[in-house]
C-alpha positions in Angstrom: 177.6 142.4 -25.5 177.2 138.8 -24.3 176.1 140.0 -20.9 173.6 142.4 -22.5 172.1 139.7 -24.8 171.9 137.3 -21.8 169.9 139.9 -19.8 167.6 140.6 -22.7 166.9 136.9 -23.3 166.4 136.1 -19.6 164.0 138.9 -19.1 162.1 138.0 -22.3 161.6 134.5 -21.0 160.4 135.8 -17.6 158.1 138.2 -19.5 156.7 135.2 -21.5 155.8 133.2 -18.4 154.5 136.3 -16.6 152.2 137.2 -19.5 150.8 133.7 -19.5 150.3 133.7 -15.7 148.6 137.2 -15.7 146.1 136.4 -18.5 145.1 133.2 -16.7 144.4 135.2 -13.5 142.6 137.9 -15.4 140.5 135.4 -17.3 139.5 133.6 -14.1 138.2 136.9 -12.6 136.2 137.8 -15.7 133.0 136.5 -17.2 134.1 137.4 -20.8 135.6 134.9 -23.2 139.3 135.2 -23.7 140.1 136.6 -27.2 143.5 135.0 -27.7 145.2 131.9 -26.4 147.4 132.2 -23.3 150.6 131.6 -25.3 149.9 134.7 -27.5 149.7 137.0 -24.5 153.0 135.7 -23.2 154.6 136.0 -26.6 153.3 139.6 -26.9 155.0 140.7 -23.6 158.2 138.8 -24.5 158.3 140.5 -27.9 158.0 143.9 -26.5 160.8 143.1 -24.1 163.1 141.5 -26.6 162.7 143.3 -29.9 163.3 146.9 -28.9 166.2 146.1 -26.6 167.8 143.8 -29.1 167.5 146.3 -32.0 169.0 149.0 -29.7 171.9 146.7 -28.9 172.5 145.9 -32.5 172.3 149.6 -33.5 174.8 150.7 -30.9 177.2 147.9 -31.6 177.2 148.8 -35.3 178.0 152.5 -34.8 180.1 152.4 -31.7 183.3 151.1 -33.5 183.1 154.1 -35.8 182.6 156.5 -33.0 185.4 155.0 -30.9 187.7 155.1 -33.8 186.9 158.8 -34.5 187.5 159.7 -30.8 190.8 157.7 -30.9 192.0 159.5 -34.1 191.2 162.9 -32.5 193.2 161.8 -29.4 196.2 160.7 -31.4 196.2 164.0 -33.3 196.1 165.9 -30.1 199.0 164.0 -28.7 201.2 163.5 -31.8 200.2 166.4 -33.9 198.7 166.4 -37.4 199.5 163.2 -39.3 198.9 162.1 -42.9 195.9 159.8 -43.4 198.0 156.7 -44.0 200.2 157.1 -41.0 197.2 157.9 -38.8 195.4 154.7 -39.9 198.5 152.7 -39.1 198.8 154.3 -35.7 195.1 153.6 -35.0 195.6 150.0 -35.9 198.7 149.7 -33.7 196.8 151.4 -30.8 193.9 149.0 -31.0 196.4 146.1 -31.1 198.0 147.4 -27.9 194.6 147.9 -26.3 193.7 144.3 -27.1 196.9 142.9 -25.7 198.2 141.7 -29.1 201.3 144.0 -29.0 203.2 144.5 -25.8 203.4 148.0 -24.4 207.2 147.9 -24.3 207.2 147.8 -28.1 205.4 151.1 -28.7 205.8 154.8 -27.8 204.2 156.5 -24.9 201.7 158.2 -27.2 200.4 154.9 -28.4 200.3 153.4 -24.8 198.4 156.4 -23.5 196.0 156.2 -26.5 195.5 152.5 -25.8 194.4 153.3 -22.2 192.1 156.0 -23.5 190.6 153.5 -26.0 190.0 150.9 -23.3 188.3 153.5 -21.2 186.1 154.4 -24.2 185.2 150.8 -24.7 184.3 150.3 -21.1 182.0 153.4 -21.2 180.4 152.2 -24.4 179.7 148.8 -22.8 178.2 150.5 -19.7 176.1 152.8 -21.9 174.6 150.0 -24.0 174.0 147.9 -20.8 172.1 150.7 -19.0 170.0 151.7 -22.1 169.2 148.1 -22.8 168.0 147.5 -19.3 165.8 150.6 -19.5 164.4 149.4 -22.8 163.7 145.9 -21.3 161.9 147.4 -18.3 159.9 149.8 -20.4 158.9 147.0 -22.7 157.9 144.7 -19.8 155.8 147.5 -18.4 154.1 148.3 -21.7 153.4 144.7 -22.5 152.1 143.8 -19.0 149.6 146.7 -18.9 148.1 145.7 -22.2 147.0 142.2 -21.0 143.3 141.9 -20.9 140.7 139.3 -21.6 139.6 140.9 -24.9 143.0 142.1 -25.9 143.8 140.7 -29.4 147.2 139.4 -28.6 147.2 136.9 -31.5 146.7 139.6 -34.0 149.5 141.7 -32.5 151.9 138.8 -32.3 151.2 137.8 -35.9 151.6 141.4 -37.1 154.9 141.5 -35.3 156.0 138.3 -36.9 155.0 139.6 -40.3 157.0 142.8 -39.7 160.1 140.8 -38.5 160.0 138.5 -41.6 159.6 141.5 -43.9 162.5 143.3 -42.2 164.6 140.2 -42.6 163.8 140.0 -46.3 164.5 143.7 -46.7 167.8 143.3 -44.9 168.8 140.5 -47.2 168.0 142.6 -50.2 169.8 145.6 -48.9 172.8 143.5 -48.1 172.9 142.2 -51.6 172.6 145.7 -53.0 175.3 147.0 -50.7 177.7 144.2 -51.8 177.1 144.9 -55.4 177.4 148.6 -55.1 180.6 148.4 -53.1 182.1 146.1 -55.8 181.0 148.4 -58.6 182.4 151.6 -57.0 185.7 150.1 -56.1 186.0 148.3 -59.5 185.4 151.7 -61.2 188.2 153.2 -59.1 190.5 150.4 -60.2 189.7 150.9 -63.9 190.6 154.6 -63.5 194.3 153.4 -63.3 194.2 150.1 -65.2 192.4 149.8 -68.5 189.6 147.3 -68.9 191.3 145.6 -71.9 194.5 145.1 -70.0 192.7 143.6 -67.1 190.4 141.3 -69.1 192.8 140.3 -71.9 196.3 140.8 -70.4 198.5 137.6 -70.2 200.7 138.6 -67.2 199.6 139.0 -63.6 202.0 140.7 -61.2 200.1 143.1 -58.9 203.0 143.8 -56.6 204.6 147.2 -56.8 208.3 146.7 -57.6 211.0 147.9 -55.2 213.5 149.0 -57.8 212.7 151.0 -60.9 212.9 149.1 -64.1 211.5 145.9 -62.7 208.6 144.2 -64.4 205.4 145.4 -62.7 207.0 148.6 -61.3 203.4 150.0 -61.4 201.8 146.6 -61.4 200.8 144.2 -64.2 197.2 143.3 -64.0 196.4 140.9 -66.8 193.9 138.5 -65.3 193.8 135.8 -68.1 196.1 133.5 -66.0 193.7 133.7 -63.1 190.7 133.0 -65.3 192.5 130.1 -66.9 193.6 128.6 -63.6 190.1 129.0 -62.2 188.4 127.3 -65.1 191.1 124.5 -65.3 190.6 123.5 -61.7 186.8 123.8 -62.0 186.8 121.5 -65.1 188.9 118.9 -63.3 186.6 119.1 -60.3 183.5 118.7 -62.4 185.1 115.7 -64.2 185.4 114.0 -60.8 182.1 115.2 -59.2 179.5 115.0 -62.0 179.9 111.3 -63.0 180.3 110.1 -59.4 177.5 112.4 -58.1 175.0 111.5 -60.8 175.7 107.7 -60.6 175.4 107.9 -56.8 172.1 109.7 -57.1 170.7 107.2 -59.6 171.8 104.3 -57.5 170.3 105.7 -54.3 167.0 106.6 -55.9 166.5 103.7 -58.3 168.5 100.7 -57.2 169.5 100.9 -53.5 167.3 99.3 -50.8 165.9 101.5 -48.0 168.5 100.2 -45.6 171.4 101.0 -48.0 170.0 104.4 -48.8 169.6 105.3 -45.1 173.3 104.5 -44.6 174.9 105.8 -47.8 173.0 109.1 -48.2 173.9 110.5 -44.7 177.5 109.2 -45.1 177.8 111.2 -48.4 176.3 114.3 -46.9 178.9 114.3 -44.1 181.4 115.2 -46.8 179.5 118.5 -47.3 180.1 119.4 -43.6 183.9 118.8 -43.6 185.8 122.1 -43.4 187.5 123.0 -46.7 190.8 123.5 -44.8 190.7 119.7 -44.0 190.3 119.0 -47.7 193.2 121.3 -48.3 195.4 119.3 -45.8 194.3 116.1 -47.5 195.2 117.4 -50.9 198.6 118.8 -49.8 199.7 115.8 -47.7 198.1 112.8 -49.4 196.8 113.5 -52.9 199.6 115.8 -54.2 202.5 113.5 -53.1 200.6 110.4 -54.4 200.1 112.0 -57.8 203.7 113.3 -57.9 205.2 109.9 -57.0 202.8 108.0 -59.3 203.6 110.3 -62.2 207.3 109.9 -61.6 206.9 106.1 -61.8 205.4 106.3 -65.3 207.7 109.1 -66.5 205.5 112.2 -65.9 206.7 115.3 -64.2 204.2 116.7 -61.7 204.7 119.8 -59.7 204.3 119.4 -55.9 201.5 121.8 -56.2 199.3 121.1 -59.2 195.9 121.8 -60.6 195.2 118.1 -60.8 195.5 117.6 -57.1 193.4 120.6 -56.2 190.8 119.8 -58.8 190.5 116.1 -57.8 190.0 116.9 -54.1 187.6 119.8 -54.9 185.6 117.3 -57.0 185.4 115.0 -54.0 184.2 117.9 -51.9 181.5 118.8 -54.4 180.1 115.3 -54.8 177.5 115.7 -52.1 176.1 118.8 -53.7 175.4 117.0 -57.0 174.4 113.6 -55.5 172.0 115.0 -52.8 170.3 117.5 -55.1 170.1 115.1 -58.0 168.7 112.4 -55.8 166.0 114.7 -54.5 165.1 115.7 -58.1 165.0 112.1 -59.3 162.8 111.1 -56.4 160.4 113.9 -57.3 159.7 112.3 -60.7 156.2 110.7 -60.4 156.1 107.0 -59.8 153.4 106.8 -62.6 156.1 107.4 -65.2 158.2 104.5 -63.9 155.1 102.3 -63.8 154.2 103.3 -67.4 157.7 102.5 -68.7 157.6 99.2 -67.0 154.1 98.5 -68.5 155.6 99.1 -72.0 158.4 96.6 -71.3 161.3 99.0 -70.5 164.1 97.7 -68.4 165.3 99.5 -65.3 168.2 101.1 -67.2 166.0 102.1 -70.1 163.6 103.7 -67.7 166.4 105.7 -66.1 167.9 106.8 -69.5 164.7 107.6 -71.4 162.2 108.5 -68.8 163.7 109.5 -65.4 166.7 111.6 -66.8 164.7 113.6 -69.3 162.1 114.4 -66.6 164.7 115.3 -64.0 167.0 117.2 -66.5 166.2 120.8 -65.3 166.9 119.9 -61.7 170.0 118.0 -62.5 171.4 120.9 -64.5 170.6 123.3 -61.7 172.5 121.0 -59.3 175.5 120.9 -61.6 175.6 124.6 -62.1 175.3 125.1 -58.3 178.3 122.8 -57.9 180.2 124.8 -60.5 179.6 128.0 -58.6 180.8 126.3 -55.5 184.0 125.2 -57.2 184.7 128.6 -58.7 184.4 130.2 -55.2 186.7 127.7 -53.4 189.9 129.1 -51.9 191.5 126.9 -49.2 192.0 123.8 -51.3 193.6 125.8 -54.1 195.9 127.7 -51.8 197.2 124.5 -50.2 197.3 122.2 -53.2 197.6 124.3 -56.4 199.8 127.2 -55.2 199.6 131.0 -55.7 201.6 131.5 -58.8 199.7 132.9 -61.8 200.8 130.6 -64.6 199.0 130.7 -67.9 198.9 127.0 -68.8 196.4 124.3 -69.7 198.7 121.6 -68.2 197.0 120.1 -65.1 200.3 118.9 -63.8 201.6 122.4 -63.2 200.9 124.9 -60.5 198.2 127.5 -61.1 196.1 129.9 -59.1 192.5 131.1 -59.1 190.6 134.3 -58.7 189.6 133.7 -55.1 193.2 132.9 -54.0 194.4 136.2 -55.5 191.7 138.1 -53.8 192.9 136.7 -50.5 196.6 137.4 -51.4 195.8 141.0 -52.3 194.0 141.8 -49.1 196.3 140.1 -46.6 197.9 142.4 -44.1 197.5 146.2 -43.7 196.5 147.6 -47.1 195.7 151.0 -48.3 192.6 151.1 -50.5 194.0 153.7 -52.8 196.5 151.5 -54.7 195.7 149.5 -57.8 197.0 146.4 -56.0 194.3 146.4 -53.4 191.6 147.7 -55.8 192.4 144.8 -58.1 190.8 142.5 -55.5 187.4 144.2 -56.0 187.7 144.0 -59.8 188.4 140.2 -59.4 185.4 140.0 -57.0 183.2 141.7 -59.6 184.2 139.3 -62.3 183.5 136.4 -59.9 180.1 137.9 -59.1 179.2 138.2 -62.8 180.3 134.6 -63.5 178.2 133.2 -60.7 175.3 135.4 -61.7 175.5 134.2 -65.3 175.5 130.5 -64.0 172.4 131.2 -62.0 170.7 132.8 -64.9 171.5 129.9 -67.2 170.2 127.4 -64.5 167.0 129.4 -64.2 166.6 129.5 -68.0 167.1 125.8 -68.4 164.8 125.0 -65.5 162.0 127.1 -67.0 162.5 125.9 -70.5 162.6 122.2 -69.9 160.5 121.9 -66.8 157.8 119.3 -67.0 154.5 119.5 -65.2 152.7 116.4 -64.0 149.3 115.9 -62.5 
C-alpha cells in the first residue's frame, strides 16, 4: 500500500508540472486569451491522476481483508473439515498470526502452516492486483487530463467543482461514520438487553461480568449492575473538575486580563503543551508519583489510602484537562469587546469588578461550553484510570478507595479473543451506548446554555 500511494503521489506531482508546462506552450502558440490560470490546469491533470487511483486503492484495501478471510476460511474447511463458527474463527486468527510471523510455525499444526502459506500468497496477489490496477488508473487519468488542456478550457471551474465534491464527500463520510457508530451501538446494545434486563443493568449494584468456572459462584451467568461503574466515573470526573475548573479559569483570567504580552506568550504555549502529552504518560505520573505521595502523606496524618485511588486518578486527570478549560476560556474572554472594559473603567469599576460583573457574564456561555467539553473529555479517559484508580468495580463515594470507570470496563471486556455472542462482550456496547448518551446530553446542554445566554455586540 505504501508503494502504491507513493506511485500515485509521484505521478500526480509530475502531472501537475506537466499540465502547467503544456498550457504555457499552448498559450504561446495561440492568439486567444487563456481562460484559467496556469496552476488550475496543472491541478486539473493532477486531480484526474490522484483521485480515481486513490479511491480505487482505498476501496480495494477496505474489501480485500474480507475477501482474503473468506478464501482462508474456505481453505481451512477444505483441509480440516467442517468446523463450528467459533473454532473456525480461532483457527483463522491463529493462521493470520503465523502468516505475520507472530506465532512460530513449530507451535502449530501442518494444516495451519499450509493455510498460512496460502494466506501469504493471497496477500501477495492482492498487492500485485491493486498495484497494477492503480498504475492503469494513474496512466488513464494522466492521458485524460493532458488531452483536455487548451487555451479556453475552463480548468478553474473544473478544479473548483472537484474541490466542492471532495469536501461534500468528506462531510458525507463524517455523517455516515457517525450514523454507523450509533447504529452499531444500538444493535449490539439491543442484543445485550435480550439477555440482561434494562433495570438490572441501569440500577444493579454489583458488576461481575465474568462467567464463573464453577456452578454456584456469584456471576455464574454474569452480574451486570452498572451503578458501581457510573459512580466511579462520576467520582473521578468530579475530582478532576475540582482541580481543573478553578485553575483553568483563574489562568484564563490572568492571561487575558492581567498578564503582559511577554508573560502571555510564554505561559499560554507552556500550558497548551500539557494537552499534547500522551495520556499514558499522565498515567505513569499518577501511578509512580502522585499515588505514592498521597498514600504516604495520608499515612502521616492517620488516613488510609489505597495504592490505587480515585483521588490520585482524578487529580492527575484534572491537571491533564487544565489546558482545555484555560485555552478555550481565554479565547472566549478575549472575544469580549474592549468597549465593555472601557465602559466599566469609565464608571469607576476596578479591574476585579470589571472581571466579575462585566467580563464573566459576557463570556459565560463560552466558559460553560469549555467546562462541559472538559467534562466529556474526563468521562472518556481510560489510561489514567487504569494505571492510577484500578479496575475493581467498587460502589463507594470515598475518594481514597479504588474504583473503576465505564471506559476502563469497556477495554477490559474487549481484551483478547472474544466471541460477540456472550453477554460479557455485548456489555461493552451497552456501556458505550450509555457513554454516548451522556456525552450527547452534555453537548445538548452546552448548546442550550450558549444559545440562551449568548450576547450579541456591535
